[in-house]
N, C-alpha and C positions, 0 to 999 in steps of 0.2 A: 682277691680270691682266685678264679677264672679267667685265666687269658686267653683271649681268641683263641682258637685252634683246640686247646685244652679239651680231651673225649673225657665224660660223666659216664659213666657206667658200662664202657666200652662201647659203648654206641648213641653216643649225643655227644654233636663237638659244639664247640660255642663259638659264636660266629659274631654278637657281639652283646657289651651291655647297655639295655635302655632305660633300665630307670632303678631308684633306688627309695623301698617305702620305710616305715618305721622300724620293720622287725626284720627287713632280708631283703636282698638285691636282687633285680629281676633280669635275665641273660635270653636273648635268641639263638635258638640252637636249631643244629638239624641232626632229625633222626636218621641217622641212617639206615636201620632195619627197615621203617618203613618208608621212606625217603621222602619228611615232608618238616617241615619247621614248626617249632614248637617251643614254647616259653616255660624258664627254668628257672623258679625261684627260691633261692637259696638263702636258709638261713641265718640270721648274723651269729656271730661266735656266740655271744654273749647268752645267746637261746637256746643255742647249738648246746651249752653246756651247763643247761639246769634238767637232771635227769627226771622233774618232774612235770617239768610244761613238756618236754622232748616226748615225754611217752603219753601223754595228750595227744598233741601235734599230731604224731604216727597214726593215733588210735582213731581221732575224727579226720583228718585227709584221707585216710582210707575208707571210713564211712562216705564222704561227702562223692569219694569216686566213683561211687553209685547212682550219685544223678546224671540221667543224660538225659537231655532237655534243651529246647532252640537255644532258649535264654539265659543259659546257664554253661559258664566256662568249662568245661570238659577235665575233670582231672585224669591225666592218664597214666603216670606212673611215681611213687615213692620213695625213696633212698636214702645212701650217704657214700659220701665219698672222702676220702682223707679224713675224715671229721665232721666234714662240711652234710648237715641236711639240707635234703630238699625236694620238692614237687616240682613232678612234670606235666603240664597242661596246656592246653590249646592255646595257640598261637594266636592273638586277634589283629587283624591290621587297622589300625585305627589310635580314638582316643577315649582317654575317662572320659568319665560326662562333670567333672569338678573343670578342666581344660577347658570345652565345650561352654557349659555355662561364663568363665572367665571372658572368653573370647565373645559370647556376642551380648554378654550382660543381664539381659530377661528373656526364658523365651515366650513365644506365643503361646497362646492358648490350645491351638491344637495338636504341636508339637510335645509340649509338657505332657498334657494325656498319652500320648501315644504313645510315649518312654514309658509315665511309669504301670500303662498297661504291661506291658513287655516286663517290666523291670516285674510288677506285681506276677504274672506269669510263672516266672522263673523263680521266686519265693513260691509261689502255690505248690507248684513241684515239691520242693525239701520240703516245706509242712504236711506233705504228703506219705513222705518218707521221713515220719519224725525229727527231719531237721530243721532246727532256727541258727539262724546266720549271724544276729545278734552283733553282726556290725558293718548295717544297709549304711553308704555312705558314697556323693558322688564320685569317690577315688576308689571305689569299689567296681563302679561301674563301666564298661565298654561301650562304644558306639563303633562299632565297624565303619571302615570307608562303602559297606552299601548299605548302612544302616541298621542294620539290625544294633541290637541293643541285649547284654549280656553282663548277668550277674556275676564276679569273679570272688577268688578268699572265700570261699565256705571254709577251708582247713583250717587255716590259717587263725580266722575270728572264730572259731568255734574251742579251739586251743586258748587263745588268748584274753577267754570269757574267765579267766580263773581267781582266784580271791583275788590274788594283787597284780594291778597292772600299771608298768608304768606310766606317768604322764608322757614323757618324750616318744611313746609309740601309741600316744594317743589321741591323734587327731580328729580321731571319732566323737570325740566327747561332744561336741557341736549335734552331733544327729543320735545318740544313747538315751533310750527312754529312761522316765522317773524313779522306774523299780530297780532297771542298770547301777542310776548314781548311788542308788543307796545299796545295793547285794540282795536286791529282792530275788521273788522269784520272777523268772523271764520266759515265756512263753515266745510263740508264733506274731501273740499281739504284739510284744517289744519289736519287732520286725515292720510292723503298721504303724506303729509311730515312728521310726526311723525311715519310712520312706516315704511317710506326710511331713517331715523337715526337709527332704528332697525336695519333694513337689512344691515346697514354703521357697526353697532357694531357687528352682527353676524358675519359678513364675514372677518372682523381687529381685533375684540377684543378688540378693544373702541370705545369710542366716538369723531368723529369730530369738536366737539369745548366742551373745558374743558380750566376752568381757575379757580384759588381760591374760590371768591368767587358767590355765582347766579347774579348779577347782571351785574358781567363782562360774563358769561357765554352769558345771553341774547343779550347784546352788541354783543357778537362773530355774533352768528345767526343771528342779523339787515347789518351787518358791512361787516365778515370777508369772503375771499372766501373759500372755502370747499375743502380740501385736498385729490385729488382721491382717494378710497377707494383701487386703485390701487398699489396705493405707501405701502403703508402696507400687502397687497394681492396682491401679484405680480403674482400669478397664477389665480389669478378672472377673469373668462371668458366676454367679452367684456359687450354681451349682460346685463348681470347683473347690472354692473357697468354704464349701461347707464339707466338702470332703476333705479337705485339707483340715480343719479346722475336728473333725471327726477322730480322724487317724491322731491328732497330737496332745487326745483328751488326755490330761496324768491321772485320770481314775484308768484306767484299763479295761471296766468292765462298761465304760463310755465307748470305746474303740469298736471298731467293726470285729465282728467275732473272727470272723477267717477274710482271708483274701481271698475267698471264692467271692463274700460279699459287696467288697471293695471293687474288685474287679467289676462286678453289676453293675455299680454307680459311677465307675469311670467310665464305661461305654454308652450307658443315657447321659449324663453328661457332653459326651461327642455328640449327641444327635438333639437334646434340649439343653443348650448351656446353660440359659438363662430363666429354667425354669426351678423355684427352690424348694426339691425334691427331700434331700439330707434329713435323717433325724436323728438327732443325739436325744437319746433315753438316758431319762435316769432311772438306771437298775434297782429292782423290787431289792429293800433292805440294805440297798448303797448307804455304807457309811464314807463322811468326810475325813480324808487322812490329814492330819494338821502335824508338820512338821513345827517343832521346837524351837528356841534358839538356840538350844546348848545343842540341839541336833543339827541346826546349819553349827554351829558356830567350830561346831569338831570340825566338819569339812574347809573353814574356811580357816582353820588351826595348821592348815599346809600349806596356806600361801609363802609362808617364810621360808622353804625350801624348792619354793617350783621356779625361781626366777635362773637358776643352774641346772633344773631339768632333774634333780632326785627325788622330786615330790613322787608321793605315789598313793592309790587309791585303794584303799583293803577295809575289810571286814571292820576294822576298827575305827576308821574314821568317818560313818556313816550308819545311821540306822538298820541293824541286818532283821528284812523282813523274814526271812526266813527261821530266824532264833525264835521268832517270835511266832509264828507258825509250829515249829517242834513246840515250842511248850505249850503248844495250846493242843498239839496231838497227844501231849504226857495227860495234861490234866482233865481233858474235854473242855464240854460248855465252863461257864464262868456260872456258879452258884448265882441264886434269885441277891441275896445279900452286895455279895462283890459289884454281880451287872448294875443294881440299885446307884454303889457306891459310882464304878465307873460311870453310870450316866450324872451323877451331880458333880461330880470332878466334870465333867462334857461342858455342863451350866457353865460352872465356874468360869472356865478358861475361859467361855465362848465370851463370859461378862468382863471376867479380863482384857481382853482381845477388844471389845465392844469399847472401852474406858481408855484402852491407850488410842485407839485411833481418833477418839474426841479427839481429848488432849493432844494427838499429836495436828490433828487440824486445824484444833482451837488457837495451837500456835503461830501455824500460818500466816492463817487468814483473822488474824490480832483478836480473838474472842474471848482470851484471857492476856491480864498485865501482870507479871509478877516481878516489878523493876524495869530494872536496866536490861536493853536486848543483851543477848548472849554473845558471844563469837558461832556458837553454833546455828543460834538462828541466821545469821549473816549467811554461814556455809549455806544454809539450807535454798535460802534466797537466790543465793547466786547461783546455784543448779538449776534453778529453775529457769520458763520459756518466758518470753512479754509475747503474748497472742500477737501481730501482726492485721492491720485493718486490711481486709480482704470486701467490706464495700464499695460498690461500685465494679467489681469486677464481674467477669465470666467466671463461672463453676469450673470452667479445663486453669484458667489461668494463678485461680484461688488455690485448687489444688499444688498446684506449682508451688505456689511459695508459704502454703505451709508447708509439703513436705522437706521443705527446703529448713525448715524450722523443728523438722524430724516429728512434724504433728499429722493430724487425720483432719477428716474432712467430713460429714458426710449431710446431705438432707432434710431441711426440718420443715418446708413443705414452699408452694406458691402464695403470693401473693400480688390482686392489683395495684399498681404505684402510678401515679400522673407524673413522676418525678427523674423515679431511674427506667431508663431503657429496659424492655423484655429479654430475658437470658440474663440478668444483672444480678449481682446480689443486694438485697434491701438492707439484710441486717444479718447477727453475727453472734452465737454466744458461743464459749466468753467472748466479752468485748474488746477491742484492740487494747492492747498494753496492760490488762493481766495478765501476772506471771503465770503457768500454770505447770504440771509434770510433763515432760517429754511423753511423746505419743497420746496424748490428749485429742479426742474428738471433736473439732470445731464447728455448732450446726449452724446451716445456712439459709435462710429464708430466698430466696427466688422470684425477681418479678416476673408477672406475667404480661405488664405492660398497662396502657391506662383501664379501668373494666370500660363496661357497654353504657355505663350514667357518663361517664366523662368523651365519650367519645360522636362524631357526629347523630343529630338525629336523621339522617335519610341514612334508612338501614340498606339504601341498595350500594352505598358506596362505603361501608364500614364492614371489618371483620368483626362480628360478636358471634354469641357462642353459640347462633344457630347457623353458623358457617362453618364448616369444615375448613381444621388446620391440618397445616403439613409437617407431621412426623417423622417422614422417611430421612432413614438414615440414622434416625435414633435407635436406642438401645429400645427393646420391647419393654422395661421397666418403667424408663425413659418415656417413653412415649405413652405406655398410662397415664402415669401423675401428669402430661401435661395436658391429655382429655381430659382425665377427670378434674382439672384447676380451671378447663373450662368450658365445663358443667360436659361434658359430652356424654353421652351414655356408649360403655365399652361393653364387646361383647367380646369374642371369641380371637384367637390368635392362630392361623394357619399357618406353617413352616415349607419351606421350598429350597431346595439349592440354587447357587446363586455362583455366576463363576465373576459377576463385576462387586457384589454387596457381601460385606466382610460377615459373618457367623455373627447373630445374635441382634443381627439389626433391620430395621425396618424397611423391607423390599416396596409395598406401595398399601394402601388403604382400600374399602371399599364401604363405606363412597370417594370418591377422590378426595383429596384437597381442594378448597374454595366451593366444593357443591354446598345449597343452602341443606341445611338438616330440620327436619321436625323434631318434634318432645317423644317419637317411639323411633326414631331411628337409631338403628345400634350399628357404629363402628365396626370392622372385622380387619383384625391386620393378617399382612402377610409379611412373615419375618423368614428371614436368611439364612439357612441352614450352614453357609460355606459354600466350598466347593463341594462335590460330589465325589469321593473317593473310593477305586474301587482296589481289589489284590493282582497282581500281575499275577496271570494263572502259568505252569510253565509249559514251555514250549520244547524244549532241548526234545532233539530224535524225533519229531514229527516232519512229519512230508510239509513242502514250503506253503500248500494248500490248505492244507489241516491247518497247521499253523495262524494260516492269517486269518481263519474263520476263526479258530478258537479267543483266537485275540479279540474280533471284529468285536465277536456276541458277548464278550468281557465289557465291552464300550472305550476298546481305545483301538486307535490306529496306530497299524504297521508300517514300517520301510525296513526291504530287504536289501542285504548288503550281501555279495560273492564271495567267499575263499577256496583255496584248495583246504585238500586234508585227506591226511592219509589212514584217517581211519574213522571219520564219516562217510558214510555213503553219498552220491552224487543224488540233490536234490532233497537232503534230509537236512533240520536244522540243527548246526553247528554248537549257536550261543546265542543270550539274547540281554537285550539291554535296556529296563532297569531288568531285576533278576527275580527268577521266582520269589513272590512272597510281599516283594515292593507294595507299599501305599502307596499310589497318586491320585493325581487329579483325574475325572472319567475325563479320557478324549487325549491322555498324555499318546505320545509317538512312543510305540513300543520297535528298536532297531534289531531284527534279527538277522543273522549270517547263516546262507544256505552254503551246502557245502555242494562245488566243482568237483569233487571224487580228489584224486590223487591229481597231484601238477605233474603232466608231461614236460620233458626238456625235451629237446630237436636240435640234431646238429647236423653239420654240410657234411658230406663224405670226401673224404681225399683223396686225391689224384695218387692211387696204386700201380696203374700199368707201367711197368721197366721197372720196379720195384720188385728184388727176392721177395721170395714168399713169408719170409721170416721177417722181413722190414715190413710188409705188408701187415702180416699178422701184427707185430707190435705197436704201428701203429693205427691201427684199428679199434686196439685195448684203450690207448690213449683217449682216441675219442669216446669211448665207451658204446662203440659196436661191435659185433660180434661175425666168424668169419668162415666161411665153408666151400669148400674148392674141389675142381674136374683137372684132372691133366689132361695135354693134348698132343702131339708133335707140329713141330714149326719149326719154318726153315729158317724163320728172320727171331726167332729169341733163342735165347743158351738156354739148357734145362735150368728148372727153380726159377726166372725168370716169371714175372706176371704177362700174359698176353691180355686178356682184357678183365671187367670187372662191372655186376651191377646190383644196383643201382649208380649210373655212371657217375664223373667227378661234378660235385656242387650241388648235387639233388640232397632235398631237405629231409630228414626224416627221424622217425621217433629215436630217444639215446635208447639202446638195445637192439636195435636193429640189427637183422642179417645181410649182410654184403657177399655176394659168391664174387669166385675169381678163377679164370682159370689159367693155368700154371702148365707153362712149355718142358715138353720131356726131349725138347732139342730135335733136332732132321731124325727126319725117319727113315729104316734103315736099305740097303739096296742091295741087289742079288739074289742068293738064297739065302739071305737073313728074313724072318719075318718082322711087322710091323704090328708094335704092340701098345695099347691106348691102354691109360691106369685111372680110373675113375678112382677118389677119394671123398 
């Protein structure tokens, strides 16, 4: 479409093609007017030829151009060139969050929360301007080389949310909210749902709903229960899991009311990751939305055309919530008779659903017998998973074994055992060999080792419930469970920063392990908050001493480098690494580069004596030096020849210095002629 060197809008020079999306081609370009690199997204021809889409695209792009926020990719310009429509955007040197997740597999808790906070801040600013993104996904989130996170594609995403969206441009189907899947009312809570899915993918390395076709994925958003992220990420703090689950509620009223509320919980999660503070409330008067088989089948009916990329999501394929809202607006509230009828129908539907569920369970587990087994029963059996035997394993080993089978795990409790080693699994539910559905959670009971009754009667040589156990290195929750299992009184938890103990793990206990305890002793846990982080302040333009003081007061170390600068005065800071605003561990070294002033070049003065004035002047110019001269009579040098110079030959001087010459006027006149000395 556009080759390297092509100009767009008489100011943007195409430098390189850097990407291809479902709807556009992306180019790196140079804006010759402002002398900066920009990114240009050029719509593919099939979208530029759709007048309705094009009109909406231009309107939304211009609206999004009004957003200016550190966590949003700025839109600079919108235009068309030779029938091609384009958006000029801020150029980000970096990669998409999708690529980053693919490279790392799973992101650490703190890193995932940090990225989520920055994305939420960008979305919050857009919502404040009444702009809903509608297509939040890792492909639309950029991570720059200096760690900044920016949301992109506001204009394109909103324009794409028309009545019909082709499946071949909808990699977003894995992240759409249920109301988007059914063409219902979309607001800021839809972006919150999508961000919840993005957070799920960051911490687990996978999306919660996946299938062979986009329509099947959309159906999953509508009716499938989400597997908790902790099934795939057992070390995930409970606070972040709660945040993700609240964001991704199918009922929008159960989600966060705003991104501001979400940001509050995300920041709290960084401080108290293992505190279960997230509350998912049941909204007053809320009703459960049931998606009937007919509605789901209308979506699934499109599967036949998906393999060739021709299928579409349209209002005819899904239940249109907007149509329902319009009907209610026209007709007002239901009259009492109709309301009663609807209530009765709801009860009948619920009873029918319960009967169907019981029938299906009975068929699977053999509660009912209706003659010989059918091929359908065999198919169900084949799709179920046989639970592996995890007794005798540690909790970590069992987690790995069950996850490989797409099964989850949770602790049912602790019991004493004289035959199973402490920390190993005594029993499990469902038992080994049973067949269950994928994502079923297996509950395990863990051994506390022999009870006090089976240990030695010598109290001084045994560890009993009256001796403090070692719980350092455990999570706060795990430590509490272990103390409870031993009958030790747990009191409170204090939190400290630690460079050596991972966030959420126990640093120490009071009393310490091995201490004899009385019945009244209450244990205090000290839990790690992880490394203490600080935001790097900006010191560019400060004098060296002031910059060092500012960084030291922020809990950072300082390394000083020096360099020449034609624009920054000597003694002032030219640049810093890490950059201002970066979040780093306390004690991190920040390198500042201090100006030495403009760089001075030195040259060696050439030999000029005996040369003509013209030659001397030319020679000095070639060396970057200037020239002044005087003239006097000389019996030894003919007129126009240099008699002497200052500085002398070989002297080292700054480039641009002045060299003084004495030039001969020739011999002085005799007799009645007068003698003249000329100075220039």
